[in-house]
N, C-alpha and C positions, 0 to 999 in steps of 0.2 A: 603643503602639509609639513608640519615640523617633525623633528626626529622622534619626539615622544609619541605623537599620533601614529607615525609609521610603526613604531615598536608595538604599540597596543594593537593595531590592525594585524600585524604579523602574528602576535601571540594568539589573538582570537581566531585567526585563520588556522594556525597550526593546532590549536586546541580542538577546534571543530573537526578538522581532518583526522586527528588522532582518535577522537571519540567515535567517528564513523567507522574506522577500521577495526576498532576493538569491540564493536557491537557483536553480540551473539544472537542467533535466531531464537525467538521466544518459544518455539515449539521443539526443535531438535538440539538446540544449543551449539550448533556449528557456526563457523564464521560466515560472514557475508562477503560477497565480492561486489565491487562497484561496477555497474554497467551504465553507459551513457547512451541515451537515445534523444536525438534532436536537441542536444545541449543540456538535457536534464539528466542528472546523475541520480540513480536509485540503487538500492541494495538488494541483491538476490542471494538467498542462502545457498551455500555450496553443496549441501546435502539434500534437503527436502525441496529446494528450488522455490520456496515461498518468497514473496516480494515485500519489502519494507519501503513505504512511501513516507517521506517527511511531509510536513504540512503543505498542502496544495500541489504536490508533485503529481498525485493521482489525477486530480482535476485537470491539470495542464496536459498530461499524457492522454487523457480520454478524448481531448479535442484534436489530437494529432493522428492522421491516417497512418496505419501500419504499426502503431505503438504496441499492439497486442503481441508483436514478435518478441518482446522482452520476457513474456511469460512462456515457459517451456511446456505448459499444458498439464491437464489433469492426470495423465498417465504417470507423472512424477510423484503423485501424492500417495503417501503411505496412509491407509485409512485411520490409523491411530492418531496421526497428526491432524488430519482433517476434522476429527471429532473433538480435538482439544479446544476449549474455549476459555479456561481459567489460566491466563498467561500474563506475564509481566512485560511491560514495554522495554524493548532493547535499548531505547534512548535514555529513559529517565526512571526506569524500574517501578513505575506505577502499575497497578492492576488495570489491564485493558478491558474495555467494554465489548461484549459480543454484540455485533450489529447485523442488520439485514438491509440490503439495498432497497430503497423506497420504490423503485420501479420493477425490480426483478427479485421477488421475495425468496427465491431459492439460493441467492448469493449471500453467503454469510462470511463475515470478516471481523477483524478486531480493530478497535480504535482506541487511542490513548486520550483520556480526558484532560491531560495536562499539556503535552507537547503537540497534540493533534495529529500524530503520525498514525498510519494504518498498516496492518499486516494482512496480506492476502495469501492463502495457500496457492500452490501451483495450480494453474487452470482457472482460478477465480477472476483474475483481471481479464484474461482472454474472454471468458464468459460475459463479464460486465460490458465489454465493448460490443458484443453481439446481441442485438435485440431481434428476437424472432418476430415473425408476423403476428403470432398469437400474443406475445408480450406487448407489442405496439398497439394491437387492437384492445387488449385489456386496459392499457393506460389511457387510451382514447375514451373508452367507456367510463372509466373512473372520472376523468375530466368532465365529460358531458354530464354525468349524473350529479357531480358536485355543483354544477351551474344551475340545476333545477331544484336544489334543496332549499 
């Protein structure tokens, strides 16, 4: 790799790292701290403990046993933050979309339509990883009924 390519790579890396550390929580506007689990770096708010996942980080962590440990749990959530849905993306400042998990309808989170990042309030990622027997049964019934339509 030539000198110019190395310089560009270094600049892009530094720019990306500096953006990550300057991001503020979209709900309480506190700084994020970076946590690494199984080689995947995600951002956790230092105040409300919400989690920011860049594109595909959530999907990767959902497959890894024990990754729910990054989420400090629902007792960290101030009800006013959990109710907030009209927020801006901390990465690109676009209005985020209120989303509901397709398998667990009680899990609500925000997703950016531009950079594809997602924000989960404290406890939501932990809940997303836990599928109760009733949730599994309901999903099975939906799958079965869709086969017979």
